[in-house]
C-alpha positions, 0 to 999 in steps of 0.5 A: 163138275162130276162129284166124287161117286157114289156120294154116302147119305147120312144125318148131320149131327154138328159142325165145329172147329170150321173143319170137322163135322159129325155125321151119322150115315145110313148105315148107322155109322158115325163118322168125323168128316173134313168140312171144306168151307171156312166161312160160318156156313151160316144156314147151310149146316142144320144139325138133323139135316140131310148131307152127303160125304165122299170117301177118300181111297187115299190110305194117307189121309186121316179123315177119309170122309169129306162133307159134300152137300147139305139138303136145305128144307125151310123155304118153299122147296127142298134144295141141295147146297154144295157146301165144299168151297174147293169146288166153285174153281173147277165148276167156273174153270170147266164152264169157261172152257167150254164157252158156258158164260159168254162174257169169258168167250174169245180167248185162246188160253185160259190159265190158273192160280197165276200170281199178280198184285200183292202176293195173291194169286188169280183163279182164271188168267184168260189171255188172247193177242187181240185183246187185253187180259182178263182176270177172274176172281171166283167166289163160293156163295151158299147163304140164303136168309130170305123166302123172296131167294136173295143169296148174299156174300159173304157168310162172315167177315173176309178181309181177304175177300176185300183184298181181292176187290182191291186188287181187282180194281188195280188190274183196271186201272192197268187198262185190263179186264177185271171179273168178280164172278160169284158161283152160287152153289144151289139152284133156289135163288133169284139175285145176289147181294152183299151182305151188308149186316155181316160184313160192311166193309166188304159191301162198300168195297164191292160197290167201289169196285164196280164203280172202278170198272170191275164186272161182276158176275153171278150164276148159280148152279144145278146141283144133284149128287151127281154133279155141280154144273152152272145154270143161269145167270142172276142179277147183282143188287148192290 
């Protein structure tokens, strides 16, 4: 997925009210950027950290800047992390279209944002006359707290995420495929585990979903200041 170019570098002053971030650009200009990330952003919003923003050409936007990337330096090497939670769906959609994910190939049609379950929308629905429909739910991952490279999800309590796990389990009961695809918007992780301490209910729900037949795929990303693309599959540690 191509990022809006050129991205503009700066320094994070602070992130607040969930969707706002004050940033000093390299020019010295201080701006308030939109932060499209409703999570806690634990460990990926360091005050004084190097960040990159995009600028919209729209004249009607209240906040023309959007926070896109942050550089994390607390581990063995600096890592660029995508923090825009609108992007994983686009990243995954492009990857599925190009046949990057082997488990999601061989379908005739691909549709997005299709209603299913109890007032839910599935991110990707794959259909083919020769096989059961495949429902793909996509989750953004940015949290890493450990030196061994373990990524974790979620970074805060997510009742909505738990609901999606239950919806996917019901899909399996209807003899269709259900896939939870975790997109890690960074390349310095080695595996993914549920964050038991941050949301024990979700951690238990993920285990139950896997036991019910929900498939879990984990992919990290190659992140640069021009694009973010899926890179490699990683293991899940329950």
